[in-house]
VOLUM-143704 format. One line per 5 residues: for each residue y, x, z of C-alpha. Coordinates in steps of 0.25 Angstrom, whole numbers, plus 5000, padded with zeros to 4 digits. Layout:
// residues N
Y X Z  ...;
// end
This chain:
// residues 137
5000 5000 5000  5009 5011 5003  5007 5018 4990  5010 5005 4983  5022 5004 4990;
5027 5018 4988  5023 5017 4973  5031 5004 4971  5043 5011 4978  5042 5023 4970;
5041 5015 4957  5054 5007 4961  5062 5020 4964  5058 5026 4951  5062 5014 4943;
5076 5012 4950  5079 5027 4948  5074 5026 4934  5084 5015 4931  5095 5022 4938;
5094 5034 4929  5093 5026 4917  5106 5019 4920  5113 5032 4920  5123 5033 4908;
5120 5043 4898  5132 5041 4890  5145 5032 4887  5151 5030 4874  5162 5022 4868;
5164 5019 4853  5175 5012 4846  5172 5009 4832  5176 5000 4820  5189 4997 4813;
5192 4998 4798  5190 5013 4798  5176 5013 4804  5181 5020 4816  5172 5025 4828;
5177 5032 4840  5167 5036 4851  5164 5044 4863  5152 5046 4871  5151 5053 4885;
5137 5058 4890  5135 5066 4903  5137 5079 4894  5144 5076 4882  5156 5068 4876;
5154 5064 4861  5166 5058 4853  5167 5053 4839  5177 5047 4830  5173 5042 4816;
5181 5034 4805  5173 5029 4794  5185 5029 4784  5189 5043 4787  5179 5054 4791;
5189 5064 4793  5192 5057 4806  5178 5058 4811  5176 5066 4824  5165 5069 4834;
5164 5078 4846  5155 5081 4857  5159 5088 4870  5152 5092 4883  5155 5082 4894;
5158 5089 4907  5169 5080 4912  5166 5065 4909  5155 5059 4918  5149 5046 4913;
5150 5040 4927  5165 5042 4927  5166 5034 4914  5156 5023 4919  5151 5021 4933;
5138 5013 4936  5147 5000 4939  5154 5001 4926  5141 5003 4919  5135 4991 4924;
5148 4983 4921  5149 4988 4907  5134 4986 4902  5135 4972 4906  5148 4969 4897;
5147 4962 4884  5152 4967 4871  5167 4962 4868  5172 4957 4855  5171 4966 4842;
5184 4970 4836  5177 4975 4823  5178 4963 4815  5193 4965 4813  5192 4979 4811;
5194 4983 4825  5186 4993 4834  5175 4990 4844  5172 4999 4856  5158 5001 4861;
5155 5007 4875  5140 5013 4875  5133 5017 4888  5120 5024 4887  5110 5025 4898;
5096 5030 4898  5091 5016 4896  5101 5009 4888  5113 5010 4879  5124 4999 4882;
5135 4996 4872  5147 4987 4875  5157 4985 4865  5171 4980 4867  5170 4975 4881;
5181 4968 4887  5179 4975 4901  5188 4984 4909  5177 4993 4912  5172 4994 4898;
5186 4997 4893  5189 5008 4904  5176 5015 4900  5180 5015 4885  5194 5020 4888;
5188 5031 4897  5178 5035 4886  5189 5036 4875  5198 5044 4885  5188 5055 4885;
5189 5059 4871  5205 5059 4871;
// end
């Protein structure tokens, strides 16, 4: 009976720690895309790198991309656990692309799943997008 109880407790502890590890955010990225010129501007932050890219379909001379080592930006500073839980529960907002506007997508990658939220009308979502774009400036 003791060994069965111990085994059950062990399995419970392992499953909880596995779930917690899988919820760790691997990367956060923001992309703004659309418009008449086929514009894409994006930034992705991981634990050790920052990737940026700008592409314009109508003018390839304006296309740029870079990758730099990340020693300053912590993912947890961009999005804490509470923010993460709130953001992944958001619904996508209305698209601006049908009238040649741009849409903005916030993408959060964990070990288990990739969450993408587009044009959310939420203060936390807007702050994270603003903070991400301020990194590349």
